[in-house]
C-alpha positions in Angstrom: 255.0 236.3 -51.9 256.1 236.8 -55.6 253.6 238.6 -57.9 253.9 238.4 -61.7 255.0 241.6 -63.4 251.8 241.7 -65.5 249.8 242.3 -62.3 249.7 246.1 -61.8 246.8 246.5 -59.3 244.7 248.5 -61.7 242.7 245.3 -62.3 240.7 245.7 -59.1 237.2 247.0 -58.9 236.9 250.8 -58.8 235.1 250.7 -55.5 238.0 248.8 -53.9 240.5 251.2 -55.5 238.6 254.0 -53.9 238.8 252.4 -50.5 242.6 252.0 -50.9 243.0 255.8 -51.6 243.2 256.2 -47.8 246.6 254.5 -47.9 249.9 255.9 -49.1 250.3 255.5 -52.8 253.0 252.8 -52.8 251.3 250.8 -50.0 247.9 251.0 -51.9 249.6 249.6 -55.0 251.1 246.7 -53.0 247.8 245.9 -51.4 245.9 246.2 -54.7 248.3 243.7 -56.4 247.9 241.2 -53.6 244.1 241.5 -53.9 244.3 240.9 -57.6 246.2 237.7 -56.9 243.6 236.6 -54.4 240.9 237.0 -57.0 243.0 235.3 -59.7 243.8 232.2 -57.6 240.8 231.7 -55.3 239.1 229.1 -57.6 242.1 227.3 -59.0 244.5 227.6 -56.1 242.7 228.5 -52.8 245.7 227.9 -50.7 247.8 230.3 -52.8 245.0 232.9 -52.7 244.9 232.5 -48.9 248.6 233.3 -48.7 248.2 236.6 -50.7 245.2 237.5 -48.6 247.3 237.3 -45.5 249.9 239.6 -47.0 247.2 242.2 -47.9 245.7 241.8 -44.4 249.1 242.5 -42.8 249.5 245.6 -44.9 246.0 247.1 -44.6 243.8 245.4 -42.0 241.7 248.5 -41.6 240.4 248.4 -45.1 237.0 246.6 -45.4 237.8 245.2 -48.9 240.9 243.6 -47.5 239.0 242.0 -44.7 236.4 240.8 -47.1 239.0 239.3 -49.4 240.7 237.6 -46.5 237.3 236.2 -45.4 236.6 234.7 -48.9 240.1 233.2 -49.1 239.7 231.6 -45.7 236.2 230.4 -46.7 237.6 228.8 -49.8 240.1 226.8 -47.6 237.3 225.8 -45.2 238.7 227.9 -42.4 235.2 228.8 -41.4 235.9 230.3 -38.0 238.6 232.6 -39.5 236.3 233.5 -42.4 233.4 234.4 -40.2 235.6 236.7 -38.1 236.8 238.5 -41.2 233.3 238.8 -42.6 232.1 240.3 -39.4 234.9 242.8 -39.3 234.2 243.8 -42.9 230.5 244.2 -42.1 231.2 246.4 -39.0 233.3 248.7 -41.2 230.7 249.0 -44.0 227.4 248.5 -42.2 226.2 246.5 -45.2 224.4 243.1 -45.3 225.8 241.6 -48.5 227.9 239.1 -46.6 225.0 237.8 -44.5 224.4 234.6 -46.5 228.1 233.6 -46.6 228.3 234.3 -42.9 225.4 232.0 -42.3 227.1 229.3 -44.4 230.2 229.7 -42.2 227.9 228.8 -39.3 226.9 225.6 -41.2 230.6 224.9 -41.8 231.2 225.2 -38.0 228.5 222.6 -37.4 225.9 225.1 -36.2 223.0 224.8 -38.7 220.5 226.1 -36.2 222.4 229.4 -36.1 222.3 229.5 -39.9 218.5 229.1 -39.8 218.2 231.9 -37.2 220.1 234.1 -39.6 217.9 233.1 -42.5 214.9 234.5 -40.5 216.7 237.7 -39.4 215.6 241.2 -40.6 218.9 241.6 -42.5 217.6 239.1 -45.1 214.9 241.6 -46.2 217.7 244.1 -47.0 219.4 241.8 -49.4 219.0 242.1 -53.2 217.4 239.3 -55.1 220.7 237.4 -55.6 221.4 237.7 -51.9 217.9 236.4 -51.0 218.3 233.4 -53.3 221.7 232.7 -51.8 220.2 232.9 -48.3 217.5 230.4 -49.4 220.2 228.0 -50.6 222.0 228.2 -47.3 218.8 227.7 -45.3 218.0 224.6 -47.4 221.5 223.3 -46.8 221.0 223.8 -43.0 217.7 221.9 -43.1 219.6 219.0 -44.8 222.3 219.2 -42.2 219.6 218.6 -39.6 218.1 215.7 -41.7 215.0 217.7 -42.4 214.9 216.7 -46.0 211.3 217.6 -46.8 211.7 220.9 -45.2 214.7 221.6 -47.4 212.6 220.9 -50.5 209.9 223.3 -49.3 212.6 226.0 -48.5 213.8 225.9 -52.1 210.3 226.2 -53.6 209.9 229.9 -54.6 209.0 232.2 -57.4 212.7 232.3 -58.4 212.7 228.5 -58.8 209.4 228.5 -60.8 210.6 231.3 -63.1 211.6 230.5 -66.7 214.0 233.5 -66.7 217.6 232.6 -66.5 219.5 234.5 -63.9 223.0 234.1 -62.5 221.6 232.0 -59.6 219.2 229.9 -61.6 221.4 226.9 -62.3 222.5 226.6 -58.7 218.9 226.9 -57.4 217.6 224.3 -59.8 220.5 222.0 -59.0 220.0 222.3 -55.2 216.3 221.5 -55.7 217.0 218.5 -57.9 219.6 217.2 -55.3 217.1 217.6 -52.5 214.4 215.7 -54.5 216.9 212.9 -55.2 217.7 212.7 -51.5 214.1 211.7 -50.7 213.8 209.2 -53.5 211.8 211.4 -56.0 214.0 210.4 -58.9 211.7 211.3 -61.8 211.3 214.9 -60.5 215.0 215.0 -59.7 216.0 214.1 -63.2 213.6 216.8 -64.6 215.2 219.5 -62.4 218.8 218.4 -63.2 217.9 218.8 -66.9 216.5 222.3 -66.2 219.7 223.1 -64.3 221.8 222.0 -67.3 219.7 224.4 -69.5 220.5 227.3 -67.2 224.2 226.4 -66.4 225.9 228.5 -69.1 229.2 228.8 -67.3 229.6 225.3 -65.9 229.0 226.3 -62.3 227.5 223.0 -61.4 228.0 219.3 -62.4 224.4 219.0 -63.3 225.2 217.4 -66.7 227.2 214.7 -65.0 224.5 214.0 -62.5 221.9 213.7 -65.3 224.1 211.3 -67.2 224.7 209.2 -64.1 220.9 208.9 -63.6 220.5 207.9 -67.3 223.2 205.3 -66.9 225.6 207.0 -69.3 229.3 206.3 -68.7 231.9 208.5 -70.1 235.3 207.1 -71.1 238.3 209.3 -71.2 239.8 209.0 -74.7 243.2 210.1 -73.3 243.2 207.1 -70.9 242.4 204.8 -73.8 245.3 206.1 -75.8 247.6 205.6 -72.9 246.5 202.0 -72.5 247.0 201.4 -76.2 250.4 202.9 -76.0 251.3 200.6 -73.1 250.2 197.6 -75.2 252.3 198.8 -78.2 255.2 199.3 -75.9 254.9 195.8 -74.5 254.8 194.3 -77.9 257.9 196.3 -78.9 259.7 195.2 -75.8 258.9 191.5 -76.7 260.1 192.0 -80.2 263.3 193.6 -79.0 263.9 190.8 -76.6 263.5 188.2 -79.3 265.9 190.1 -81.5 268.6 190.4 -78.8 268.4 186.8 -77.7 271.6 184.9 -78.6 271.5 182.0 -81.1 271.8 178.6 -79.5 273.6 176.0 -81.6 271.5 173.1 -82.5 272.5 170.0 -80.6 273.4 166.9 -82.5 271.3 163.9 -82.1 273.0 160.9 -80.4 272.6 158.8 -83.5 274.6 161.4 -85.6 277.4 161.5 -83.0 277.6 157.7 -83.1 277.8 157.7 -86.9 280.7 160.2 -86.8 282.5 158.0 -84.2 282.1 154.9 -86.4 283.5 156.8 -89.4 286.6 157.7 -87.4 287.2 154.1 -86.4 286.9 153.0 -90.0 289.6 155.5 -91.0 291.9 154.3 -88.3 291.5 150.6 -89.3 292.3 151.4 -93.0 295.4 153.3 -91.9 296.7 150.3 -89.8 296.2 147.9 -92.8 298.2 150.1 -95.1 301.1 150.4 -92.7 301.2 146.6 -92.2 301.4 146.0 -95.9 304.3 148.4 -96.3 306.3 146.6 -93.6 305.9 143.2 -95.4 307.3 144.8 -98.6 310.2 146.1 -96.7 
């Protein structure tokens, strides 16, 4: 797959670059450039990212960072079975637990929420950092909702992280999930409050909390661009009508029957006068 010339491979994380040092230099550079493309496209063009991940995987399948990247690319394309296999491979290579929450979410994607809940209670969760534990809580709450255990999902999300006024990278998503769970059981007033709190914490637009809040308040947004297009269509229609009128041929005005009759009578009078003059001339002769 083509890679833009401005992608050198030096953009990757230093830890990943260190992993690639086990490869020949040229090969390491090729793998690095493909990994950069995966990271660059995974949000905007998941399918494209998946394609580059397959190239990197073919070049260096024994590098944990490559297996992890391939897992996230498959996950972004909802290829949960493939993603889970890649995450497991990466975990075997590193021995780390960082991928535990996303592995559990793959189980949800495969229709196995019970398995995701088992993973949420596993010892590996205690080894996760704070961000990982919050992510695991979100996955567990999602699994509860998958099983129609809505009240249990609400309880799962209630935590010190949710109650904290401190804004962390996970805060907006945690508050959003709690608001959505409250709304699912009909607690609209509380849901609105937590959607508003999610908006306060959502500094990078990671959720659509503002849209959900506006929807609850009955606010409807109109796309100004669409309005301009409609106005343009109206102007175009008027212009077409004007052009049609300008191009229409002029139709001669029809004479009224009475006018035609008068013209005919005048012609007869002229003929009669001519006959009289000719007769008088013959008499003279």
